[in-house]
N, C-alpha and C positions, 0 to 999 in steps of 0.2 A: 126194137130200139126206138124210143121216142126221141125226136130231134129238138134241139133247141128253139124256141119261139122264133120264128121269122127265117129261119134257115132250111134249106131244101137239100135232099141228098147230095143234089149237085154242088150245092154251096160246101157242104162239108166235105165233099171229096176233093174240090178245088183247094179248100182251107189246109187240108192234111198235105195235100201235093205242095203247097207254098211252104208250109214248115219243113217239109222235108227236103224241098229245094235249097233251103237256107244252107244246110249243113254241105251239100254238094258244091254249092257255088262259092260259099265263103272259104270252105276248107280247101278248094282247089284253085283259090286266088283268081277266080272269074270276075273281073271288075265289072266288065260289061253285063254280066248276068245278074249283078246285084240289083240292077234297074228292074228285073224281073221278081224281086224279093221285097225290097223297100219302096215306100213313096219317096218322090223328090225331096220332101223335107222330114223324112224319117230322121228316128232318134235312136240310139243305142246308148243305154246307160249300164255300166259295169259297177254293181253296187260294191262288190267287195274291194276293189282298187280306187273306187270312187272316181273312174273316168267316164266322160260323156262325148258322144259324137252326134253332132247336128247336122243333118242335111246328107244327101247321097254322096257328094264329093268329100266330105268328112269320113263317112262309113268305108268308103273306097280307099282312102289314104290310109286308114287305121288297118284294113286288111292288106293291104301293100305292105305295110310297115312290119307285118308278122312274119312274112316271108316264110321260110322253113320253118319256123318255130310255132306256127299256127296250130292250135288243139286241132284234133280229130273229133268233130261234134256228132253227137247221137240225141236224136230228140224222142220222148218218151212220152206215154200216158197223158196225152192231151186232152183237157177239159175245155169245151166252149159254153160261153155264156151271152147271150144277148138281152141287151135292156129293151122290153117291148116299146117303150115310151121314146126311144131314141130314132128320130127321123131319118137319121143317116145310115142306120143299119150296121153300125160299129159292132164289132164282135170282139169279145176278150177270149183271150186263151191262156191257159196255164199248163205249161208243159213242164216234165222233168228234162233234164238234160245230163249226160254223161259225156265228159271231155278226156280223151287221152291225150296227154302231153309228150312231145318229142322225147322226153327222158323217160318214158314208160310209166310215168305215174298217171294218176286219174284224178279228177275231182268231178263234182256233180253240183246241182242245184236246180233252181226253177227259172224258166223264162216266163215272163209276164208280159204277155203281147195285146196291143190294140191292133186290129186288123180291119181295114177299111175296103170297100168295094170302090174301085176305080174303073175308068172307062177301059182299061187294059187288062182288068180282072183284080183279083184280091191282093193286097199288099200289106206289108207290116209297117204301120204308122210310127209305132212306139214300140220297143223292147227294152225291158229291164231284167237284166241277168243277175240273180241273186245266188251266189254261193252258199254250199251247205257244208262240204267236207273238201277238202281239209278246212278247217277253221282258220281262219288269218288272225294271228296275234299281232295286234297293233302296238 
């Protein structure tokens, strides 16, 4: 397997762990654990409902507000890319997600992530969640 330019096997393992950790932390309402997933100024954009959360505290409040209604997330089929001219080593990830809802229904879509290396390890700086199905009728 060839690695994306600028990434080591250790980087890939850490990045995959980070994306897996999101579901465990978010779905279990681990508000402190969100700091292991997002940067302090991290952003989540929910493209379907058009909601945005800027900063770790806003992401924590969003997670807290879901309570027992939080979907059960599964991250699949991630592809990483690196811009070789980026001096910061920013990695982009495109993943498919499957979310099981409390009523037993499911929806899926794409996570479009910007991942950055911090002194504490890799973190999600920006996540855009773009639903595929069910298609929302506006």
